[in-house]
C-alpha positions as CSV (number, residue, x, y, z in Angstrom):
1,M,20.0,20.2,-59.8
2,S,22.1,17.3,-61.0
3,A,25.9,17.6,-61.2
4,P,27.5,18.1,-64.6
5,S,28.6,14.9,-66.0
6,D,32.3,14.2,-66.9
7,P,34.1,11.3,-68.5
8,A,34.8,9.6,-65.1
9,T,31.2,9.7,-64.1
10,A,30.1,8.4,-67.6
11,A,32.5,5.5,-67.2
12,G,30.8,4.4,-63.9
13,Q,33.5,5.8,-61.6
14,A,33.2,8.4,-58.9
15,P,34.6,11.8,-59.9
16,A,38.1,12.3,-58.6
17,P,38.6,15.3,-56.2
18,A,40.7,18.2,-57.2
19,A,44.1,18.8,-55.7
20,A,44.0,19.2,-51.9
21,P,43.5,22.8,-51.0
22,A,46.0,24.6,-48.9
23,A,45.6,24.8,-45.1
24,S,44.5,28.4,-45.0
25,S,44.2,31.4,-47.2
26,S,46.7,34.2,-47.1
27,S,44.3,37.0,-48.3
28,G,43.6,38.1,-44.7
29,L,39.8,38.4,-45.4
30,T,37.4,37.7,-42.5
31,F,34.2,35.8,-43.5
32,K,30.9,36.1,-41.6
33,L,28.3,33.5,-42.5
34,H,24.7,33.9,-41.7
35,P,22.5,30.9,-40.8
36,L,20.1,31.7,-43.6
37,V,22.6,30.6,-46.2
38,I,23.1,27.2,-44.5
39,V,19.3,26.7,-44.3
40,N,18.9,27.6,-48.0
41,V,21.6,25.2,-49.1
42,S,20.3,22.4,-47.0
43,D,16.8,23.0,-48.3
44,H,18.0,23.0,-51.9
45,H,19.9,19.7,-51.4
46,T,16.9,18.1,-49.7
47,R,14.5,19.1,-52.4
48,V,16.7,17.9,-55.2
49,K,17.4,14.6,-53.5
50,A,13.7,14.0,-52.9
51,Q,12.9,14.9,-56.5
52,A,15.6,12.5,-57.8
53,A,14.2,9.7,-55.6
54,C,10.6,10.3,-56.8
55,S,11.5,10.5,-60.5
56,G,13.7,7.4,-60.4
57,D,16.6,9.1,-62.1
58,S,19.1,7.5,-59.7
59,S,17.9,4.0,-60.7
60,S,19.0,4.5,-64.3
61,S,22.5,5.6,-63.3
62,S,25.4,3.3,-62.6
63,G,25.8,1.8,-59.1
64,A,28.7,4.0,-58.1
65,A,27.1,7.2,-59.4
66,A,23.8,6.3,-57.8
67,A,25.5,6.1,-54.4
68,Q,26.7,9.6,-54.7
69,P,24.2,12.2,-53.4
70,P,23.0,14.7,-55.9
71,R,25.0,18.0,-56.0
72,V,23.3,21.4,-56.0
73,F,24.7,24.7,-57.1
74,G,23.9,28.3,-56.3
75,C,25.2,31.8,-55.7
76,V,25.9,33.5,-52.3
77,I,25.3,37.2,-51.9
78,G,26.2,39.7,-49.4
79,V,28.5,42.7,-48.8
80,Q,32.2,43.4,-48.3
81,R,33.3,46.1,-45.9
82,G,37.0,46.5,-46.1
83,R,38.6,43.1,-45.2
84,T,35.3,41.7,-43.8
85,V,33.1,39.7,-46.2
86,E,29.6,39.0,-44.8
87,I,27.4,36.4,-46.6
88,F,23.8,37.1,-46.0
89,N,21.7,35.1,-48.5
90,S,21.9,32.7,-51.5
91,F,19.9,31.7,-54.6
92,E,20.0,28.7,-56.8
93,L,21.8,28.4,-60.2
94,V,20.8,26.5,-63.3
95,L,23.5,24.4,-64.9
96,D,23.4,22.4,-68.1
97,P,23.6,18.7,-67.0
98,V,25.7,17.7,-69.9
99,S,28.2,20.6,-70.5
100,G,28.1,21.9,-66.9
101,T,27.8,25.5,-68.2
102,L,25.9,28.2,-66.3
103,D,22.6,29.6,-67.5
104,R,23.7,33.2,-67.8
105,A,20.2,34.6,-68.5
106,F,18.9,33.0,-65.3
107,L,21.8,34.4,-63.3
108,E,21.4,37.9,-64.6
109,K,17.7,37.8,-64.0
110,K,18.3,36.7,-60.4
111,Q,20.8,39.4,-59.9
112,E,18.4,42.0,-61.2
113,L,15.6,40.8,-58.9
114,Y,17.8,40.8,-55.8
115,K,19.2,44.2,-56.6
116,K,15.7,45.6,-56.4
117,V,15.1,44.3,-52.9
118,F,18.7,44.4,-51.6
119,P,20.5,47.2,-53.5
120,D,23.6,46.8,-51.3
121,F,24.1,43.1,-51.9
122,Y,26.1,41.7,-54.7
123,V,27.3,38.2,-55.8
124,L,30.2,37.2,-53.6
125,G,30.6,33.7,-55.0
126,W,28.8,30.4,-55.2
127,Y,28.0,27.3,-53.2
128,S,27.8,23.5,-53.8
129,T,27.4,20.3,-51.8
130,G,29.8,17.4,-51.5
131,S,32.4,15.9,-49.3
132,D,35.3,17.5,-51.1
133,V,36.2,19.8,-54.0
134,Q,35.8,18.2,-57.4
135,D,37.6,18.9,-60.7
136,T,34.5,20.4,-62.3
137,D,34.2,23.0,-59.5
138,M,37.0,25.1,-60.9
139,Q,35.2,25.4,-64.2
140,I,32.2,26.9,-62.5
141,H,34.4,29.1,-60.3
142,K,36.1,30.5,-63.4
143,A,32.8,31.1,-65.1
144,L,31.7,33.4,-62.2
145,M,34.9,35.5,-62.4
146,D,33.2,37.9,-64.8
147,V,30.6,38.6,-62.1
148,N,33.1,38.8,-59.2
149,E,36.8,38.8,-60.0
150,S,37.6,36.9,-56.8
151,P,34.6,34.7,-55.9
152,V,34.3,32.6,-52.8
153,Y,33.3,29.0,-52.8
154,L,31.1,27.6,-50.0
155,L,31.0,23.8,-49.8
156,L,28.4,22.0,-47.6
157,N,28.8,18.4,-46.8
158,P,25.3,16.8,-46.5
159,A,26.6,13.5,-45.1
160,I,25.5,12.9,-41.5
161,N,28.4,12.5,-39.1
162,L,27.2,12.2,-35.5
163,S,30.8,12.4,-34.1
164,Q,31.4,15.8,-35.8
165,K,30.6,18.8,-33.6
166,D,31.5,21.6,-36.1
167,L,29.3,22.7,-39.0
168,P,30.1,20.7,-42.2
169,V,30.6,23.9,-44.1
170,T,33.9,25.0,-45.7
171,I,34.7,28.3,-47.4
172,Y,37.3,28.4,-50.1
173,E,39.1,31.2,-51.9
174,S,41.0,30.9,-55.1
175,E,44.7,31.8,-55.4
176,L,47.2,31.6,-58.2
177,H,50.0,29.2,-57.5
178,V,52.9,28.0,-59.6
179,I,52.7,24.3,-60.0
180,D,55.2,22.4,-62.2
181,G,56.4,25.7,-63.6
182,S,53.0,26.9,-64.8
183,P,50.6,29.2,-62.9
184,Q,47.4,27.5,-61.8
185,L,44.3,28.6,-59.9
186,I,43.6,26.4,-56.9
187,F,41.2,26.5,-53.9
188,V,42.5,27.4,-50.5
189,R,40.5,27.1,-47.2
190,S,39.4,30.2,-45.3
191,N,38.2,30.6,-41.7
192,Y,34.8,32.0,-41.0
193,T,32.4,32.8,-38.1
194,I,28.7,32.5,-37.8
195,E,26.9,35.9,-37.6
196,T,23.3,36.0,-36.5
197,V,20.8,38.8,-36.3
198,E,17.5,38.7,-34.3
199,A,15.2,38.0,-37.3
200,E,17.4,35.1,-38.4
201,R,17.6,33.8,-34.9
202,I,13.9,33.6,-34.6
203,S,13.5,32.0,-38.1
204,V,16.2,29.4,-37.4
205,D,14.7,28.7,-34.0
206,H,11.3,28.2,-35.7
207,V,12.7,25.8,-38.2
208,A,14.6,23.9,-35.5
209,H,11.4,23.5,-33.4
210,L,8.9,22.6,-36.1
211,K,6.0,20.4,-34.8
212,P,6.9,16.8,-35.4
213,S,4.5,14.6,-37.3
214,D,4.2,12.0,-34.5
215,G,3.4,14.4,-31.6
216,G,4.0,17.7,-30.0
217,S,1.8,20.7,-29.7
218,A,1.8,24.4,-30.2
219,A,2.0,24.9,-26.4
220,T,5.2,22.9,-26.3
221,Q,6.7,24.9,-29.1
222,L,5.7,28.2,-27.3
223,A,7.2,27.0,-24.1
224,A,10.5,26.1,-25.8
225,H,10.6,29.5,-27.5
226,L,9.9,31.4,-24.3
227,T,12.5,29.3,-22.5
228,G,15.1,30.3,-25.1
229,I,14.2,34.0,-24.8
230,H,14.4,33.7,-21.0
231,S,17.8,32.1,-21.2
232,A,19.0,34.9,-23.6
233,I,17.7,37.6,-21.3
234,K,19.3,35.9,-18.3
235,M,22.6,35.7,-20.0
236,L,22.4,39.4,-21.0
237,N,21.6,40.3,-17.5
238,S,24.6,38.4,-16.1
239,R,26.9,40.1,-18.6
240,V,25.6,43.5,-17.8
241,R,26.1,42.8,-14.1
242,V,29.7,41.8,-14.7
243,I,30.4,45.0,-16.5
244,H,28.7,47.0,-13.7
245,Q,30.7,45.3,-11.0
246,Y,33.9,45.9,-13.0
247,L,33.1,49.6,-13.4
248,V,32.3,50.0,-9.7
249,A,35.6,48.3,-8.7
250,M,37.4,50.6,-11.1
251,Q,35.6,53.7,-9.6
252,K,36.6,52.6,-6.1
253,G,40.2,52.1,-7.1
254,D,40.3,48.4,-6.5
255,I,41.6,47.8,-10.1
256,P,43.5,50.2,-12.4
257,V,41.6,52.4,-14.8
258,D,41.5,51.1,-18.4
259,N,40.6,53.9,-20.8
260,S,40.3,51.7,-23.8
261,L,37.7,49.5,-22.0
262,L,35.9,52.6,-20.8
263,R,35.6,53.8,-24.3
264,Q,34.2,50.5,-25.4
265,V,31.6,50.5,-22.6
266,S,30.7,54.1,-23.4
267,S,30.2,53.2,-27.1
268,L,28.1,50.2,-26.1
269,V,25.9,52.3,-23.8
270,R,25.3,54.9,-26.5
271,R,23.9,52.2,-28.8
272,L,21.1,51.5,-26.4
273,P,17.9,53.5,-27.2
274,A,16.8,56.1,-24.7
275,M,13.7,54.9,-22.9
276,E,13.2,57.6,-20.3
277,S,10.7,59.8,-22.2
278,Q,7.1,60.4,-21.0
279,K,5.7,59.0,-24.2
280,F,7.5,55.7,-23.6
281,Q,6.2,55.5,-20.0
282,D,2.6,56.1,-21.3
283,D,2.9,53.6,-24.1
284,F,4.5,51.0,-21.7
285,L,1.7,51.4,-19.1
286,M,-1.0,51.2,-21.8
287,E,0.5,47.9,-23.1
288,Y,1.0,46.6,-19.6
289,N,-2.6,47.3,-18.6
290,D,-3.9,45.8,-21.8
291,T,-1.9,42.6,-21.1
292,L,-3.2,42.4,-17.6
293,L,-6.7,42.9,-18.8
294,M,-6.4,40.1,-21.4
295,T,-4.9,37.9,-18.7
296,Y,-7.8,38.6,-16.3
297,L,-10.3,38.1,-19.1
298,A,-8.8,34.7,-19.9
299,M,-8.9,33.7,-16.2
300,F,-12.6,34.8,-15.9
301,T,-13.5,32.9,-19.1
302,N,-11.7,29.8,-17.8
303,C,-13.4,30.0,-14.4
304,S,-16.9,30.5,-16.0
305,S,-16.3,27.5,-18.2
306,T,-15.3,25.4,-15.2
307,M,-18.3,26.5,-13.2
308,N,-20.6,25.8,-16.1
309,E,-19.3,22.2,-16.3
310,L,-19.8,21.8,-12.6
311,V,-23.4,23.0,-12.8
312,E,-24.2,20.6,-15.6
313,K,-22.7,17.7,-13.6
314,I,-24.9,18.6,-10.5
315,N,-28.0,18.9,-12.6
316,T,-27.3,15.6,-14.2
317,S,-26.8,14.0,-10.7
318,Y,-30.0,15.4,-9.2
319,E,-32.3,14.7,-12.2
320,R,-35.5,12.7,-11.3
321,P,-37.9,10.8,-13.6
322,A,-40.6,13.2,-14.9
323,T,-43.4,10.6,-14.2
324,R,-42.7,10.7,-10.4
325,R,-45.4,12.7,-8.7
326,G,-44.2,15.3,-6.3
327,G,-40.6,14.6,-7.2
328,R,-38.0,17.2,-7.3
329,G,-36.9,18.6,-10.6
330,A,-33.4,19.8,-11.4
331,F,-31.3,21.3,-8.6
332,M,-30.7,24.4,-10.6
């Protein structure tokens, strides 16, 4: 989706960024961002950039505007529990390339579809790409205030910076400040953390380990995946061992008793599923035996194939011409 045009862009100049946002927000909200949102925004930007390169739209623009990467826009959805805002997913928005106005019918249709699948999710705000906030961003932000009275703005910088270790993602909130005697709505930066669930971890790991076009194999990908799982289990085991050692030392009296920590450990243990039932033991043994059987079958098949190749080589080596009288035939 191309960015809405403005007079500066039409004149061949790069759009000027809006006023610099404040250092941090004072709302006290805690933002949790899921990796799926970052993957969606990156995919959206890549597709639009590739389509623009194929269609040759950038060649018809001015030199300064053509150097600017195409901007994309969309909505972010999730839930808010108290002071914690969790951004789970996102979808694209349709903007008029001339006026920069939102396609309200498309937005309402998307909301309706997502409500059927995720009834607890609602529109938290919107996203875009770029190195900094632009003047036109506030117009889109205000247009979404009838959907969410306090939307958030997620900005992804698609420029590659090898020296940067942090994610090029910034989350902004809007606050009303008095500037030059008049109240104005400005963007202020907010802190966030990355929240990952198991399904997303597997998906993101799959995307990160896609088979390259110039090599690689499925076995290599499987080995990398199993190595990651082994590292995660090893880390979990080490942390459980630390907690166990701490509790044993507390029981012996080597360290003072901390009731708040004991309550946290008790709450953590209660979350673990109970796996001591007879049904679980039967199911586990059945799955274990099936796995062993499949392993043995694979070994037998591999051994039979190797023996077959060896027999063929021996038969080929001991073959004699058929016209020789009294000659030996095949060894086997």
